[in-house]
Every structure is written in C-alpha cells, then in structure tokens.
C-alpha positions in Angstrom: -0.2 0.2 0.1 1.4 3.7 -0.6 0.3 7.4 -1.6 1.8 8.4 -4.6 1.6 12.4 -5.1 2.2 14.1 -8.2 3.0 17.8 -7.3 4.1 21.2 -9.3 4.6 24.3 -7.6 4.3 25.4 -12.1 1.3 24.7 -13.9 1.3 23.6 -18.0 3.6 20.8 -16.8 1.5 17.8 -17.5 0.5 16.9 -14.4 -2.8 16.1 -14.1 -2.6 14.5 -17.1 0.4 12.1 -15.6 -1.5 11.1 -12.2 -4.2 10.7 -14.1 -2.7 7.7 -16.7 -0.4 6.4 -13.6 -3.7 5.8 -11.9 -5.0 4.3 -14.3 -1.6 1.7 -15.2 -1.7 1.0 -11.7 -5.5 0.2 -11.6 -5.4 -1.8 -14.6 -1.7 -2.8 -15.8 -0.7 -3.5 -11.9 -4.2 -4.6 -11.4 -3.9 -2.0 -8.0 -7.2 -1.0 -6.1 -6.3 2.4 -6.8 -7.5 5.8 -5.3 -7.3 9.0 -7.2 -7.2 11.7 -4.8 -8.1 14.8 -6.5 -6.4 18.2 -4.4 -6.7 20.5 -7.2 -9.6 22.8 -7.5 -9.6 22.9 -11.1 -10.6 19.1 -10.7 -9.3 18.3 -14.3 -8.6 14.7 -13.2 -12.6 14.0 -13.4 -12.6 15.9 -16.4 -10.1 13.5 -18.2 -11.6 10.6 -17.0 -14.9 11.7 -18.4 -17.2 11.9 -15.3 -20.0 13.7 -14.3 -18.8 16.7 -12.3 -19.9 16.8 -8.8 -23.1 19.5 -8.5 -22.6 19.9 -5.0 -19.1 21.4 -3.2 -18.0 18.4 -1.0 -14.4 18.0 -1.9 -13.0 20.0 1.7 -15.8 18.6 3.5 -13.9 15.1 4.1 -11.0 17.6 5.9 -13.2 17.9 8.8 -13.0 16.3 11.7 -16.2 13.8 11.2 -15.3 13.9 7.8 -16.2 11.3 5.8 -14.3 10.5 2.7 -15.6 6.8 1.2 -19.4 8.8 0.7 -17.5 11.1 -1.9 -15.8 8.1 -3.8 -17.3 6.9 -7.3 -16.5 4.3 -9.6 -14.9 5.4 -12.6 -15.6 3.2 -15.9 -12.2 1.4 -15.3 -12.0 -1.0 -13.2 -10.0 -1.4 -9.6 -9.8 3.0 -9.9 -11.8 4.5 -7.9 -12.2 8.7 -7.8 -12.7 10.9 -5.0 -13.6 14.0 -7.8 -12.5 17.7 -6.5 -14.1 20.9 -6.3 -15.0 25.3 -5.8 -14.8 23.8 -2.0 -10.6 22.9 -2.3 -10.1 26.6 -2.4 -10.1 27.6 0.9 -8.8 24.0 2.3 -5.3 25.5 3.1 -7.2 27.9 6.0 -9.1 25.4 7.1 -6.2 22.9 7.3 -4.7 25.5 9.3 -7.8 26.1 12.1 -8.4 22.8 12.5 -4.3 22.8 13.6 -4.3 19.6 12.0 -0.9 18.7 10.6 -1.5 15.1 9.4 -5.1 15.5 8.6 -3.7 14.5 4.8 -2.2 11.4 5.4 -4.6 10.1 8.6 -7.2 10.1 5.3 -5.1 8.1 3.6 -3.9 5.8 6.3 -8.1 4.6 6.5 -9.0 4.9 2.4 -5.7 2.2 2.3 -7.7 -0.1 4.3 -9.6 -0.2 0.9 -7.4 0.6 -1.4 -3.7 -0.7 -2.4 -2.5 3.1 -4.1 -3.7 5.9 -3.1 -2.5 8.8 -5.9 -2.8 12.2 -5.9 -3.2 15.0 -8.2 -2.3 17.5 -6.2 -2.2 21.7 -6.5 0.0 23.8 -7.4 0.8 25.5 -4.6 3.2 26.2 -1.2 0.8 26.3 1.6 -0.8 24.3 4.3 -2.0 21.6 1.4 1.4 20.8 0.1 2.3 21.1 3.8 0.2 18.3 4.1 1.3 16.0 0.9 4.8 16.0 2.0 3.7 13.9 5.3 0.9 11.8 2.9 2.6 10.6 0.0 5.4 7.6 -0.4 6.8 9.4 -3.4 6.7 12.6 -4.7 7.0 13.4 -8.3 7.6 16.4 -9.4 7.1 16.9 -12.9 9.7 20.0 -14.3 9.3 21.2 -18.6 12.6 22.0 -19.7 13.3 25.8 -18.6 15.2 28.1 -16.1 11.8 28.8 -14.5 11.0 25.6 -13.8 14.0 24.7 -12.6 14.1 27.2 -10.3 10.6 26.1 -9.4 12.5 22.5 -8.6 15.0 24.4 -7.0 11.9 25.7 -5.1 10.6 22.9 -3.6 13.4 21.3 -2.9 14.0 24.3 -0.3 10.7 24.8 0.7 11.0 20.7 2.3 14.5 20.6 3.4 13.6 23.9 5.7 9.7 23.1 6.0 10.3 19.2 6.9 13.1 17.3 8.7 12.1 14.0 6.8 9.9 13.6 3.6 9.3 11.9 1.0 11.5 10.6 -1.9 11.7 13.6 -4.3 11.3 11.8 -8.7 11.8 14.8 -10.8 10.2 13.9 -14.4 11.3 15.7 -17.2 8.2 16.7 -18.9 6.9 18.1 -22.5 10.5 16.5 -23.5 11.4 18.2 -27.6 14.4 16.7 -28.2 14.2 19.1 -31.5 15.2 22.6 -29.3 18.9 22.6 -27.6 17.5 23.9 -24.7 16.0 20.6 -24.1 18.9 18.6 -25.3 21.0 20.6 -23.2 19.3 19.6 -20.1 18.2 16.1 -20.8 22.2 16.0 -20.4 22.4 18.8 -17.7 20.4 18.8 -14.4 18.4 16.3 -16.0 20.8 14.0 -16.8 18.9 10.4 -15.1 15.5 11.6 -14.7 12.9 10.3 -16.4 11.5 11.6 -19.4 7.9 12.6 -21.2 7.4 13.4 -24.3 5.6 16.2 -25.6 3.3 14.4 -28.0 -0.1 14.4 -29.7 -1.4 11.6 -27.7 -0.6 14.1 -24.4 -3.3 16.5 -26.1 -5.8 14.5 -26.9 -6.1 12.9 -23.6 -8.5 16.4 -23.0 -10.3 16.0 -26.3 -10.9 12.1 -25.8 -11.2 12.6 -21.7 -9.2 9.5 -21.5 -6.2 8.1 -19.9 -3.3 8.1 -22.7 -2.3 4.1 -21.9 -6.7 3.1 -22.7 -6.3 4.9 -26.3 -2.6 5.3 -27.3 -1.2 2.0 -26.8 2.6 1.4 -28.6 3.2 5.1 -28.7 6.0 7.0 -27.5 4.4 8.6 -24.8 3.0 5.3 -23.5 6.4 3.4 -23.8 7.7 6.2 -21.6 4.3 6.2 -18.8 4.8 3.0 -18.6 8.6 3.3 -17.8 7.7 6.0 -15.2 4.7 3.6 -13.8 7.1 0.9 -13.4 10.1 2.9 -12.1 8.4 4.0 -9.1 6.5 0.7 -8.4 10.1 -0.6 -8.0 11.5 2.4 -5.7 8.5 1.7 -3.5 9.2 -1.4 -3.9 12.7 -1.1 -2.4 13.4 -1.3 1.4 14.9 2.6 2.4 17.9 2.7 3.8 19.3 6.1 3.3 18.0 9.3 5.5 14.1 10.3 4.2 15.0 13.3 2.0 17.1 11.9 -0.4 16.3 11.8 -4.1 14.8 9.0 -6.7 17.1 8.6 -9.7 15.6 6.3 -12.1 16.8 5.3 -15.9 
C-alpha cells in the first residue's frame, strides 16, 4: 500500500495528465485497487476520466473532524480505479486546515482509505502552502514534473528548499522531465545536464488527445512513444516503492 503524490508548484507541465495516466496504469496494468484523489480545485482529473462533475461542492468536507471520504468516492469506467473529485470548495482548504490545527489530517485520511485501496495517487494543487505540507506528510513518493526551462528548474529548487526547511523528513522526490522535445537545443542540453538520469515524458500529440478524448493516454495510445515513457515511469515508481529504504528520507530518486 502506498500514496503517490504528483506535484508541481508551476502549472502547465502535464501534472494532471500524468497523475490520471499513472492511476490508470496502477489499476489496469498492475491490477491494484487504486484511488485517484484530486486535491486541485480545477478538478481536471474528473474531466480526463470522463466523469460527471459533482453538483454540490463538498470535496473539502472530508477534511473536517467528522468528514466521511468514503461517501464521496465514486467508481470510474475503468475496473479497480476509483475517484475522489475536487471542486471549488478546495480553494479554501489551506485556511481550513490551518484552523483545524491538524498537520497530518491528509495523512490520517489516506491511512484510513488504504484499508480499501492498494494505491492512492494524489493530483496535487500547484501551490506551496498548508495543503502541500499535508501532502508531504502523506506521500510515500513525490513525483515532480518539470519542463526544460530555467524558470521550471528554479521551481524545483524552491520545492527542494521548502521541503528541507519545513520538513526534516519527507518522501523521496522523483523529478520528471516533462514535455520534452528533442528538436529543441535547450531541451537536449537540460536532459544531458541537470536532468541527466531523470525519467522523461516527451511532448506528444497523444498527451493532448487525452483531454480531447477524456481518457488516460494508456487507454487509447498503446505502443506509442508517450505510452512507453509513461509505462517506464510507472514501473520505476513501483520499483522504488518496493525497495526497503535505508537512506535518510530526504533523498532524491533517479530512475533509468
């Protein structure tokens, strides 16, 4: 049983597309009972899975002391894959959690839900606040998609700094070079330089088609370059989760 956070402090890097696809692979390929928990108020995960948007904004209620997350979990059209939708109520979640004064509320809820699921994939909001702090406590691995740009690399540095400053022990970080285009010199330089050894998710039309089709990439683009990259990423995550960690918890992961 494990919690996998897909997090970026900067939008536009394919975070939700990756989170949805990894949750699909967890359920359909690895055959795990999987929960995709959307913590991003934009609610992109439900859209990409073709689920009907919930009429009432209740997602943040599960964090209350009497919250009942099981009541809001819904099945998807993919066997073994369930969804806990986000909605507009999540916009005030950071302040609500601060008022509750429970630094590990998300971790507590995840522990309860892991009684029913083998894997929980968190689609995280692109923020550094109380919510991201809760994610750090809950996740067993934190996957961070990064695009090949100096500003994106600064974002990764900010994430590392925040984790080191606020969390003496935190989940291993797995940076991913996302939206990679080998025809662009900067992308090639980044892959050979600071991103050497990182998993790579290429820029591909099938990733864009995921939103058009409202379906995980792996469900309609098997055998493509993007599908192969995401499959390697999923298997790399699973290999790391299977290891018994002996190093300090603030290590970083690199997969071939």
